[in-house]
FILUM-436495 format. One record per atom (N, C-alpha, C): residue in three letters; atom name; x, y, z. Coordinates in nm, 2 decimals, decimal comma. Layout:
BEGIN
pt aa ALA; at CA; px X; py Y; pz Z;
...
//
This chain:
BEGIN
pt aa MET; at N; px 8,05; py 9,93; pz 10,50;
pt aa MET; at CA; px 8,07; py 9,81; pz 10,57;
pt aa MET; at C; px 8,20; py 9,75; pz 10,53;
pt aa THR; at N; px 8,28; py 9,71; pz 10,62;
pt aa THR; at CA; px 8,40; py 9,64; pz 10,59;
pt aa THR; at C; px 8,42; py 9,52; pz 10,68;
pt aa ALA; at N; px 8,37; py 9,41; pz 10,63;
pt aa ALA; at CA; px 8,38; py 9,28; pz 10,71;
pt aa ALA; at C; px 8,43; py 9,17; pz 10,62;
pt aa VAL; at N; px 8,52; py 9,10; pz 10,67;
pt aa VAL; at CA; px 8,58; py 8,99; pz 10,59;
pt aa VAL; at C; px 8,48; py 8,87; pz 10,61;
pt aa LEU; at N; px 8,44; py 8,81; pz 10,50;
pt aa LEU; at CA; px 8,35; py 8,69; pz 10,50;
pt aa LEU; at C; px 8,43; py 8,57; pz 10,45;
pt aa THR; at N; px 8,39; py 8,45; pz 10,50;
pt aa THR; at CA; px 8,45; py 8,33; pz 10,45;
pt aa THR; at C; px 8,35; py 8,25; pz 10,38;
pt aa PHE; at N; px 8,38; py 8,21; pz 10,26;
pt aa PHE; at CA; px 8,29; py 8,12; pz 10,18;
pt aa PHE; at C; px 8,30; py 7,98; pz 10,23;
pt aa VAL; at N; px 8,19; py 7,92; pz 10,26;
pt aa VAL; at CA; px 8,18; py 7,78; pz 10,30;
pt aa VAL; at C; px 8,12; py 7,70; pz 10,19;
pt aa ASN; at N; px 8,20; py 7,62; pz 10,12;
pt aa ASN; at CA; px 8,16; py 7,54; pz 10,01;
pt aa ASN; at C; px 8,08; py 7,42; pz 10,06;
pt aa SER; at N; px 7,96; py 7,40; pz 10,02;
pt aa SER; at CA; px 7,87; py 7,29; pz 10,06;
pt aa SER; at C; px 7,91; py 7,16; pz 9,99;
pt aa ALA; at N; px 7,93; py 7,06; pz 10,07;
pt aa ALA; at CA; px 7,96; py 6,93; pz 10,01;
pt aa ALA; at C; px 7,84; py 6,88; pz 9,93;
pt aa ALA; at N; px 7,72; py 6,91; pz 9,97;
pt aa ALA; at CA; px 7,60; py 6,87; pz 9,90;
pt aa ALA; at C; px 7,60; py 6,94; pz 9,76;
pt aa ALA; at N; px 7,64; py 7,06; pz 9,75;
pt aa ALA; at CA; px 7,64; py 7,13; pz 9,62;
pt aa ALA; at C; px 7,75; py 7,07; pz 9,54;
pt aa ALA; at N; px 7,86; py 7,03; pz 9,60;
pt aa ALA; at CA; px 7,97; py 6,97; pz 9,52;
pt aa ALA; at C; px 7,94; py 6,83; pz 9,47;
pt aa ASN; at N; px 7,85; py 6,76; pz 9,54;
pt aa ASN; at CA; px 7,80; py 6,63; pz 9,50;
pt aa ASN; at C; px 7,68; py 6,63; pz 9,41;
pt aa SER; at N; px 7,63; py 6,75; pz 9,38;
pt aa SER; at CA; px 7,50; py 6,76; pz 9,31;
pt aa SER; at C; px 7,51; py 6,70; pz 9,17;
pt aa SER; at N; px 7,63; py 6,70; pz 9,11;
pt aa SER; at CA; px 7,65; py 6,65; pz 8,97;
pt aa SER; at C; px 7,64; py 6,49; pz 8,98;
pt aa THR; at N; px 7,67; py 6,43; pz 9,09;
pt aa THR; at CA; px 7,66; py 6,29; pz 9,10;
pt aa THR; at C; px 7,53; py 6,24; pz 9,15;
pt aa GLY; at N; px 7,45; py 6,34; pz 9,20;
pt aa GLY; at CA; px 7,31; py 6,30; pz 9,25;
pt aa GLY; at C; px 7,31; py 6,26; pz 9,39;
pt aa THR; at N; px 7,43; py 6,27; pz 9,46;
pt aa THR; at CA; px 7,43; py 6,23; pz 9,60;
pt aa THR; at C; px 7,43; py 6,35; pz 9,69;
pt aa THR; at N; px 7,38; py 6,33; pz 9,81;
pt aa THR; at CA; px 7,38; py 6,44; pz 9,90;
pt aa THR; at C; px 7,44; py 6,39; pz 10,03;
pt aa ALA; at N; px 7,50; py 6,48; pz 10,11;
pt aa ALA; at CA; px 7,56; py 6,44; pz 10,23;
pt aa ALA; at C; px 7,52; py 6,54; pz 10,34;
pt aa ALA; at N; px 7,51; py 6,50; pz 10,46;
pt aa ALA; at CA; px 7,48; py 6,59; pz 10,57;
pt aa ALA; at C; px 7,60; py 6,68; pz 10,58;
pt aa VAL; at N; px 7,58; py 6,81; pz 10,58;
pt aa VAL; at CA; px 7,69; py 6,91; pz 10,59;
pt aa VAL; at C; px 7,69; py 6,97; pz 10,73;
pt aa GLU; at N; px 7,80; py 6,97; pz 10,80;
pt aa GLU; at CA; px 7,81; py 7,03; pz 10,93;
pt aa GLU; at C; px 7,91; py 7,15; pz 10,93;
pt aa GLU; at N; px 7,90; py 7,23; pz 10,82;
pt aa GLU; at CA; px 7,98; py 7,35; pz 10,81;
pt aa GLU; at C; px 7,89; py 7,47; pz 10,80;
pt aa GLY; at N; px 7,95; py 7,59; pz 10,83;
pt aa GLY; at CA; px 7,88; py 7,71; pz 10,81;
pt aa GLY; at C; px 7,80; py 7,74; pz 10,94;
pt aa PHE; at N; px 7,70; py 7,83; pz 10,92;
pt aa PHE; at CA; px 7,63; py 7,88; pz 11,04;
pt aa PHE; at C; px 7,52; py 7,78; pz 11,09;
pt aa VAL; at N; px 7,45; py 7,72; pz 11,00;
pt aa VAL; at CA; px 7,34; py 7,63; pz 11,03;
pt aa VAL; at C; px 7,40; py 7,49; pz 11,07;
pt aa LYS; at N; px 7,37; py 7,45; pz 11,19;
pt aa LYS; at CA; px 7,42; py 7,32; pz 11,23;
pt aa LYS; at C; px 7,31; py 7,22; pz 11,26;
pt aa GLY; at N; px 7,30; py 7,12; pz 11,18;
pt aa GLY; at CA; px 7,20; py 7,01; pz 11,21;
pt aa GLY; at C; px 7,05; py 7,06; pz 11,21;
pt aa VAL; at N; px 6,98; py 6,99; pz 11,29;
pt aa VAL; at CA; px 6,83; py 7,02; pz 11,31;
pt aa VAL; at C; px 6,82; py 7,12; pz 11,42;
pt aa VAL; at N; px 6,83; py 7,25; pz 11,39;
pt aa VAL; at CA; px 6,81; py 7,35; pz 11,49;
pt aa VAL; at C; px 6,72; py 7,45; pz 11,44;
pt aa THR; at N; px 6,63; py 7,51; pz 11,53;
pt aa THR; at CA; px 6,54; py 7,62; pz 11,49;
pt aa THR; at C; px 6,61; py 7,75; pz 11,52;
pt aa TYR; at N; px 6,60; py 7,84; pz 11,42;
pt aa TYR; at CA; px 6,66; py 7,97; pz 11,44;
pt aa TYR; at C; px 6,56; py 8,08; pz 11,45;
pt aa MET; at N; px 6,59; py 8,19; pz 11,52;
pt aa MET; at CA; px 6,50; py 8,30; pz 11,53;
pt aa MET; at C; px 6,57; py 8,42; pz 11,45;
pt aa VAL; at N; px 6,50; py 8,48; pz 11,36;
pt aa VAL; at CA; px 6,56; py 8,59; pz 11,29;
pt aa VAL; at C; px 6,49; py 8,72; pz 11,34;
pt aa MET; at N; px 6,57; py 8,81; pz 11,39;
pt aa MET; at CA; px 6,52; py 8,94; pz 11,45;
pt aa MET; at C; px 6,50; py 9,04; pz 11,34;
pt aa ASP; at N; px 6,43; py 9,14; pz 11,37;
pt aa ASP; at CA; px 6,39; py 9,25; pz 11,28;
pt aa ASP; at C; px 6,51; py 9,31; pz 11,21;
pt aa ASN; at N; px 6,63; py 9,31; pz 11,28;
pt aa ASN; at CA; px 6,75; py 9,37; pz 11,22;
pt aa ASN; at C; px 6,83; py 9,27; pz 11,15;
pt aa LEU; at N; px 6,77; py 9,15; pz 11,12;
pt aa LEU; at CA; px 6,83; py 9,03; pz 11,05;
pt aa LEU; at C; px 6,94; py 8,96; pz 11,13;
pt aa GLU; at N; px 6,94; py 8,99; pz 11,26;
pt aa GLU; at CA; px 7,03; py 8,91; pz 11,35;
pt aa GLU; at C; px 6,97; py 8,77; pz 11,37;
pt aa VAL; at N; px 7,05; py 8,67; pz 11,35;
pt aa VAL; at CA; px 7,01; py 8,53; pz 11,36;
pt aa VAL; at C; px 7,06; py 8,46; pz 11,48;
pt aa LYS; at N; px 6,97; py 8,40; pz 11,56;
pt aa LYS; at CA; px 7,01; py 8,34; pz 11,69;
pt aa LYS; at C; px 6,94; py 8,20; pz 11,69;
pt aa PRO; at N; px 7,01; py 8,10; pz 11,75;
pt aa PRO; at CA; px 6,95; py 7,97; pz 11,77;
pt aa PRO; at C; px 6,83; py 7,99; pz 11,87;
pt aa MET; at N; px 6,72; py 7,92; pz 11,84;
pt aa MET; at CA; px 6,60; py 7,95; pz 11,92;
pt aa MET; at C; px 6,59; py 7,83; pz 12,02;
pt aa SER; at N; px 6,56; py 7,88; pz 12,15;
pt aa SER; at CA; px 6,54; py 7,78; pz 12,26;
pt aa SER; at C; px 6,44; py 7,84; pz 12,35;
pt aa THR; at N; px 6,39; py 7,77; pz 12,44;
pt aa THR; at CA; px 6,29; py 7,82; pz 12,54;
pt aa THR; at C; px 6,35; py 7,93; pz 12,62;
pt aa ILE; at N; px 6,47; py 7,92; pz 12,66;
pt aa ILE; at CA; px 6,54; py 8,02; pz 12,74;
pt aa ILE; at C; px 6,56; py 8,15; pz 12,66;
pt aa SER; at N; px 6,60; py 8,14; pz 12,53;
pt aa SER; at CA; px 6,62; py 8,26; pz 12,45;
pt aa SER; at C; px 6,48; py 8,32; pz 12,42;
pt aa SER; at N; px 6,38; py 8,25; pz 12,41;
pt aa SER; at CA; px 6,25; py 8,30; pz 12,38;
pt aa SER; at C; px 6,20; py 8,38; pz 12,51;
pt aa ILE; at N; px 6,22; py 8,32; pz 12,62;
pt aa ILE; at CA; px 6,18; py 8,39; pz 12,75;
pt aa ILE; at C; px 6,26; py 8,52; pz 12,77;
pt aa THR; at N; px 6,39; py 8,51; pz 12,74;
pt aa THR; at CA; px 6,47; py 8,63; pz 12,75;
pt aa THR; at C; px 6,43; py 8,74; pz 12,66;
pt aa LEU; at N; px 6,39; py 8,70; pz 12,53;
pt aa LEU; at CA; px 6,34; py 8,80; pz 12,44;
pt aa LEU; at C; px 6,21; py 8,86; pz 12,48;
pt aa LEU; at N; px 6,12; py 8,78; pz 12,54;
pt aa LEU; at CA; px 5,99; py 8,84; pz 12,59;
pt aa LEU; at C; px 6,02; py 8,94; pz 12,70;
pt aa ASN; at N; px 6,11; py 8,91; pz 12,79;
pt aa ASN; at CA; px 6,15; py 9,00; pz 12,90;
pt aa ASN; at C; px 6,22; py 9,13; pz 12,84;
pt aa GLU; at N; px 6,30; py 9,11; pz 12,74;
pt aa GLU; at CA; px 6,38; py 9,22; pz 12,68;
pt aa GLU; at C; px 6,28; py 9,32; pz 12,62;
pt aa PHE; at N; px 6,17; py 9,27; pz 12,56;
pt aa PHE; at CA; px 6,08; py 9,36; pz 12,50;
pt aa PHE; at C; px 5,96; py 9,39; pz 12,59;
pt aa ASN; at N; px 5,97; py 9,35; pz 12,71;
pt aa ASN; at CA; px 5,87; py 9,38; pz 12,82;
pt aa ASN; at C; px 5,73; py 9,34; pz 12,77;
pt aa VAL; at N; px 5,72; py 9,21; pz 12,72;
pt aa VAL; at CA; px 5,59; py 9,16; pz 12,68;
pt aa VAL; at C; px 5,52; py 9,11; pz 12,80;
pt aa GLN; at N; px 5,41; py 9,17; pz 12,84;
pt aa GLN; at CA; px 5,33; py 9,13; pz 12,96;
pt aa GLN; at C; px 5,23; py 9,02; pz 12,93;
pt aa ASN; at N; px 5,18; py 9,02; pz 12,81;
pt aa ASN; at CA; px 5,07; py 8,92; pz 12,77;
pt aa ASN; at C; px 5,11; py 8,86; pz 12,64;
pt aa VAL; at N; px 5,14; py 8,73; pz 12,65;
pt aa VAL; at CA; px 5,18; py 8,66; pz 12,52;
pt aa VAL; at C; px 5,06; py 8,65; pz 12,42;
pt aa ARG; at N; px 4,94; py 8,67; pz 12,47;
pt aa ARG; at CA; px 4,82; py 8,67; pz 12,38;
pt aa ARG; at C; px 4,83; py 8,79; pz 12,28;
pt aa SER; at N; px 4,91; py 8,89; pz 12,31;
pt aa SER; at CA; px 4,92; py 9,00; pz 12,22;
pt aa SER; at C; px 5,01; py 8,98; pz 12,11;
pt aa LEU; at N; px 5,08; py 8,87; pz 12,11;
pt aa LEU; at CA; px 5,18; py 8,83; pz 12,01;
pt aa LEU; at C; px 5,10; py 8,76; pz 11,89;
pt aa LYS; at N; px 5,15; py 8,78; pz 11,77;
pt aa LYS; at CA; px 5,09; py 8,71; pz 11,66;
pt aa LYS; at C; px 5,19; py 8,64; pz 11,57;
pt aa GLU; at N; px 5,16; py 8,53; pz 11,52;
pt aa GLU; at CA; px 5,25; py 8,46; pz 11,43;
pt aa GLU; at C; px 5,22; py 8,50; pz 11,29;
pt aa LYS; at N; px 5,32; py 8,52; pz 11,21;
pt aa LYS; at CA; px 5,30; py 8,55; pz 11,07;
pt aa LYS; at C; px 5,39; py 8,46; pz 10,99;
pt aa ILE; at N; px 5,32; py 8,39; pz 10,90;
pt aa ILE; at CA; px 5,39; py 8,30; pz 10,81;
pt aa ILE; at C; px 5,41; py 8,37; pz 10,68;
pt aa VAL; at N; px 5,53; py 8,38; pz 10,63;
pt aa VAL; at CA; px 5,56; py 8,46; pz 10,51;
pt aa VAL; at C; px 5,62; py 8,37; pz 10,40;
pt aa VAL; at N; px 5,61; py 8,41; pz 10,28;
pt aa VAL; at CA; px 5,67; py 8,34; pz 10,17;
pt aa VAL; at C; px 5,79; py 8,42; pz 10,13;
pt aa LEU; at N; px 5,90; py 8,35; pz 10,11;
pt aa LEU; at CA; px 6,03; py 8,42; pz 10,08;
pt aa LEU; at C; px 6,08; py 8,37; pz 9,95;
pt aa GLY; at N; px 6,05; py 8,45; pz 9,84;
pt aa GLY; at CA; px 6,09; py 8,42; pz 9,71;
pt aa GLY; at C; px 6,20; py 8,52; pz 9,67;
pt aa VAL; at N; px 6,23; py 8,52; pz 9,54;
pt aa VAL; at CA; px 6,33; py 8,61; pz 9,48;
pt aa VAL; at C; px 6,30; py 8,75; pz 9,50;
pt aa ASP; at N; px 6,17; py 8,79; pz 9,48;
pt aa ASP; at CA; px 6,13; py 8,93; pz 9,49;
pt aa ASP; at C; px 6,14; py 8,97; pz 9,64;
pt aa GLU; at N; px 6,10; py 8,89; pz 9,73;
pt aa GLU; at CA; px 6,11; py 8,93; pz 9,87;
pt aa GLU; at C; px 6,25; py 8,93; pz 9,91;
pt aa GLY; at N; px 6,34; py 8,85; pz 9,86;
pt aa GLY; at CA; px 6,48; py 8,85; pz 9,89;
pt aa GLY; at C; px 6,54; py 8,98; pz 9,85;
pt aa LEU; at N; px 6,51; py 9,03; pz 9,73;
pt aa LEU; at CA; px 6,56; py 9,15; pz 9,68;
pt aa LEU; at C; px 6,51; py 9,27; pz 9,76;
pt aa LYS; at N; px 6,38; py 9,26; pz 9,80;
pt aa LYS; at CA; px 6,33; py 9,37; pz 9,89;
pt aa LYS; at C; px 6,40; py 9,37; pz 10,03;
pt aa LEU; at N; px 6,43; py 9,25; pz 10,08;
pt aa LEU; at CA; px 6,50; py 9,24; pz 10,21;
pt aa LEU; at C; px 6,64; py 9,30; pz 10,19;
pt aa LEU; at N; px 6,71; py 9,27; pz 10,08;
pt aa LEU; at CA; px 6,84; py 9,32; pz 10,06;
pt aa LEU; at C; px 6,84; py 9,47; pz 10,06;
pt aa LYS; at N; px 6,74; py 9,53; pz 9,98;
pt aa LYS; at CA; px 6,73; py 9,68; pz 9,97;
pt aa LYS; at C; px 6,70; py 9,74; pz 10,11;
pt aa ALA; at N; px 6,60; py 9,68; pz 10,18;
pt aa ALA; at CA; px 6,56; py 9,73; pz 10,31;
pt aa ALA; at C; px 6,67; py 9,72; pz 10,41;
pt aa SER; at N; px 6,76; py 9,62; pz 10,40;
pt aa SER; at CA; px 6,87; py 9,60; pz 10,50;
pt aa SER; at C; px 6,97; py 9,71; pz 10,48;
pt aa LEU; at N; px 6,97; py 9,78; pz 10,37;
pt aa LEU; at CA; px 7,07; py 9,89; pz 10,35;
pt aa LEU; at C; px 7,01; py 10,02; pz 10,38;
pt aa GLU; at N; px 6,87; py 10,02; pz 10,40;
pt aa GLU; at CA; px 6,80; py 10,15; pz 10,43;
pt aa GLU; at C; px 6,75; py 10,17; pz 10,57;
pt aa CYS; at N; px 6,72; py 10,06; pz 10,64;
pt aa CYS; at CA; px 6,66; py 10,07; pz 10,77;
pt aa CYS; at C; px 6,70; py 9,96; pz 10,86;
pt aa LYS; at N; px 6,66; py 9,97; pz 10,99;
pt aa LYS; at CA; px 6,70; py 9,87; pz 11,09;
pt aa LYS; at C; px 6,58; py 9,78; pz 11,12;
pt aa THR; at N; px 6,46; py 9,81; pz 11,07;
pt aa THR; at CA; px 6,34; py 9,72; pz 11,09;
pt aa THR; at C; px 6,31; py 9,65; pz 10,96;
pt aa VAL; at N; px 6,40; py 9,57; pz 10,91;
pt aa VAL; at CA; px 6,39; py 9,51; pz 10,78;
pt aa VAL; at C; px 6,26; py 9,42; pz 10,77;
pt aa LEU; at N; px 6,24; py 9,33; pz 10,86;
pt aa LEU; at CA; px 6,13; py 9,24; pz 10,85;
pt aa LEU; at C; px 6,00; py 9,31; pz 10,86;
pt aa THR; at N; px 5,99; py 9,40; pz 10,95;
pt aa THR; at CA; px 5,87; py 9,48; pz 10,97;
pt aa THR; at C; px 5,83; py 9,55; pz 10,85;
pt aa SER; at N; px 5,93; py 9,62; pz 10,79;
pt aa SER; at CA; px 5,90; py 9,70; pz 10,67;
pt aa SER; at C; px 5,86; py 9,61; pz 10,55;
pt aa ILE; at N; px 5,92; py 9,50; pz 10,53;
pt aa ILE; at CA; px 5,89; py 9,42; pz 10,41;
pt aa ILE; at C; px 5,76; py 9,33; pz 10,43;
pt aa PHE; at N; px 5,75; py 9,27; pz 10,55;
pt aa PHE; at CA; px 5,64; py 9,17; pz 10,56;
pt aa PHE; at C; px 5,52; py 9,23; pz 10,63;
pt aa LEU; at N; px 5,53; py 9,34; pz 10,70;
pt aa LEU; at CA; px 5,41; py 9,41; pz 10,76;
pt aa LEU; at C; px 5,38; py 9,54; pz 10,69;
pt aa GLY; at N; px 5,47; py 9,59; pz 10,61;
pt aa GLY; at CA; px 5,45; py 9,71; pz 10,54;
pt aa GLY; at C; px 5,46; py 9,84; pz 10,62;
pt aa VAL; at N; px 5,52; py 9,82; pz 10,74;
pt aa VAL; at CA; px 5,54; py 9,94; pz 10,83;
pt aa VAL; at C; px 5,68; py 9,99; pz 10,81;
pt aa THR; at N; px 5,69; py 10,12; pz 10,77;
pt aa THR; at CA; px 5,82; py 10,18; pz 10,75;
pt aa THR; at C; px 5,86; py 10,25; pz 10,88;
pt aa GLY; at N; px 5,99; py 10,24; pz 10,91;
pt aa GLY; at CA; px 6,04; py 10,29; pz 11,04;
pt aa GLY; at C; px 6,18; py 10,33; pz 11,02;
pt aa ALA; at N; px 6,25; py 10,33; pz 11,14;
pt aa ALA; at CA; px 6,39; py 10,38; pz 11,14;
pt aa ALA; at C; px 6,48; py 10,28; pz 11,07;
//
């Protein structure tokens, strides 16, 4: 992989020594927005339209067949995600559902 990344210094982190925090509008996450993380770790802002588009893209005929899974993301899971992201394209499925794939 050869991609140039830019470090975005958080103002909240810079002010942590003074005990003050400020709303930060830099970087990828903007304000109060819900994001959807895909199995290949692609991150997209979540909206009704994007959800419907995703259901159509995966040819979901019955939304009752979908299941919500709440997961805990700690250091161990983060390391597993990092390792899986280098080995497969179905990162979330392999880590949180235990299904190995491509």
